[in-house]
C-alpha positions in Angstrom: 109.9 120.1 51.9 110.3 123.1 54.2 107.6 125.0 56.0 108.3 128.3 57.8 106.5 129.2 61.1 105.9 132.9 60.3 103.8 134.9 62.7 104.4 138.3 60.9 101.6 138.6 58.4 103.5 140.5 56.0 106.3 138.3 55.6 104.0 135.2 55.4 101.9 136.6 52.8 105.0 137.6 50.8 106.5 134.0 51.1 103.2 132.4 50.2 103.0 134.6 46.9 106.6 134.4 45.9 108.6 132.2 48.1 111.6 133.5 49.8 113.7 135.7 47.6 117.4 135.7 48.3 119.5 138.4 46.5 123.2 137.4 46.7 126.5 138.9 44.9 126.6 136.0 42.6 122.9 135.6 41.6 119.4 136.0 42.7 117.2 133.0 43.5 113.9 132.2 44.9 112.9 129.4 47.1 109.4 128.2 47.2 108.4 127.2 50.8 105.0 127.0 52.5 104.2 128.8 55.8 102.2 128.3 58.8 100.9 131.0 61.4 101.1 129.2 64.7 102.8 126.7 66.5 99.5 124.5 66.8 99.8 123.8 63.3 103.3 122.0 63.6 101.4 118.8 64.8 99.5 118.3 61.4 102.9 118.7 59.5 104.6 116.1 61.6 108.1 117.5 60.8 111.4 115.4 61.2 113.3 118.5 62.2 112.5 121.9 63.5 115.2 124.4 62.8 115.2 127.2 65.5 116.2 130.5 63.9 114.3 132.9 65.9 115.8 136.0 67.8 117.7 134.6 70.9 115.2 136.5 73.3 112.3 134.9 71.6 113.7 131.4 71.6 112.0 130.4 74.9 108.5 131.5 73.9 108.8 129.8 70.6 110.0 126.4 72.2 107.2 126.6 74.7 104.6 127.2 72.0 106.1 124.3 69.8 106.7 121.8 72.4 103.0 120.7 73.0 102.7 119.8 69.4 106.3 118.2 68.5 108.6 115.8 70.3 111.0 115.5 67.5 114.7 117.0 67.2 115.8 120.7 67.0 118.5 122.0 65.2 119.3 125.4 67.0 121.0 128.1 65.0 121.1 130.8 67.7 124.1 132.5 69.3 125.3 132.2 72.7 124.7 128.8 74.4 121.0 128.4 73.5 121.5 124.9 72.0 122.9 123.7 75.4 120.4 125.5 77.5 117.6 123.7 75.4 119.5 120.3 75.6 119.4 120.7 79.4 115.6 121.5 79.4 114.3 118.5 77.0 117.3 116.3 76.5 120.6 116.3 74.4 119.2 113.5 72.3 116.6 116.0 70.8 119.0 119.0 70.4 121.6 119.6 67.8 123.5 123.0 67.5 124.4 125.1 64.5 126.9 127.8 64.4 126.1 130.2 61.6 129.3 132.2 60.6 129.5 134.8 57.8 126.1 134.5 56.5 125.8 138.2 56.2 122.2 138.5 55.4 119.3 140.7 56.5 115.6 140.8 55.6 115.0 143.9 53.4 111.5 143.6 53.0 108.8 141.0 53.5 109.7 137.7 51.8 113.2 139.4 50.4 116.5 138.6 52.0 119.6 140.3 51.0 122.9 138.3 51.3 126.2 140.2 51.4 128.7 137.4 50.9 129.0 135.0 48.0 128.2 131.5 48.6 131.0 129.1 48.7 133.6 131.9 48.6 136.2 129.6 50.1 136.0 131.3 53.5 135.2 129.2 56.7 131.9 127.1 56.5 128.8 129.1 57.1 127.3 126.2 58.9 129.1 124.3 61.8 126.9 121.5 63.2 127.2 119.3 66.3 125.8 117.3 68.9 125.1 119.0 72.2 126.8 115.9 73.9 129.5 114.0 72.2 131.2 113.8 68.8 129.5 114.3 65.6 127.0 111.3 64.8 125.5 110.2 61.3 122.6 112.6 61.8 125.1 115.4 62.2 127.0 114.5 59.1 123.7 114.1 57.1 122.7 117.6 58.1 126.1 119.0 57.5 125.7 117.4 53.6 122.2 118.7 53.4 123.1 122.3 54.5 126.4 122.0 52.3 124.0 122.2 49.4 123.2 125.9 50.6 126.6 126.8 51.6 129.7 125.7 53.2 128.9 123.2 56.0 130.9 121.0 58.3 130.3 118.6 61.1 132.1 119.3 64.3 133.2 116.9 67.0 133.2 119.4 69.9 130.5 121.8 69.6 130.9 123.4 72.8 134.7 124.3 72.1 133.5 125.6 68.4 130.6 127.6 70.0 133.1 129.2 72.6 135.5 130.0 69.8 132.8 131.9 68.0 131.7 133.7 71.1 135.4 134.9 71.8 135.6 136.0 68.3 132.4 137.9 68.4 133.6 139.6 71.7 136.7 140.7 70.0 135.5 141.8 66.8 131.9 143.2 67.1 133.0 146.1 69.5 135.8 147.1 67.1 133.5 146.9 64.1 131.1 149.1 65.9 133.7 151.6 66.9 135.4 151.8 63.6 132.1 151.5 61.6 133.6 148.8 59.6 133.5 144.8 58.9 136.5 142.7 59.5 
């Protein structure tokens, strides 16, 4: 079961009514999930994992709000080195990182996401998951298998090297795409 912590009322209401709608090049789908409005509701859920997928600038406040109610592991899907920063704050045993590449999706209206790339298109894995300290562990391989049901996923043994590779790639391609108004 998945529960989304969603503070934005229109999105929360749409998700509660219809689930998360995902429009993709190959097909459309609807994923039923429950929602909560505040981090204080996390304790009652007793989750096995929190997947952090907020805006990078919002992450410290989200973590600060959740921490009094949760002591389990986080899977951090944010860019930059947010996973390593969080691991330094709360301990590497509680933090795993997930590099998301090529998802190419945006929220087009409350509860409705548009994805511009076909799942499983043979490109690089969408999800690259690793420990913030050390090689891939059984929990990393289990998460890669689980997320592999959504799209391509792989466990990585050196998350820091993989993270820096993506950051360098973004630094090279993002400005060029912006200037040329294209995608690579």
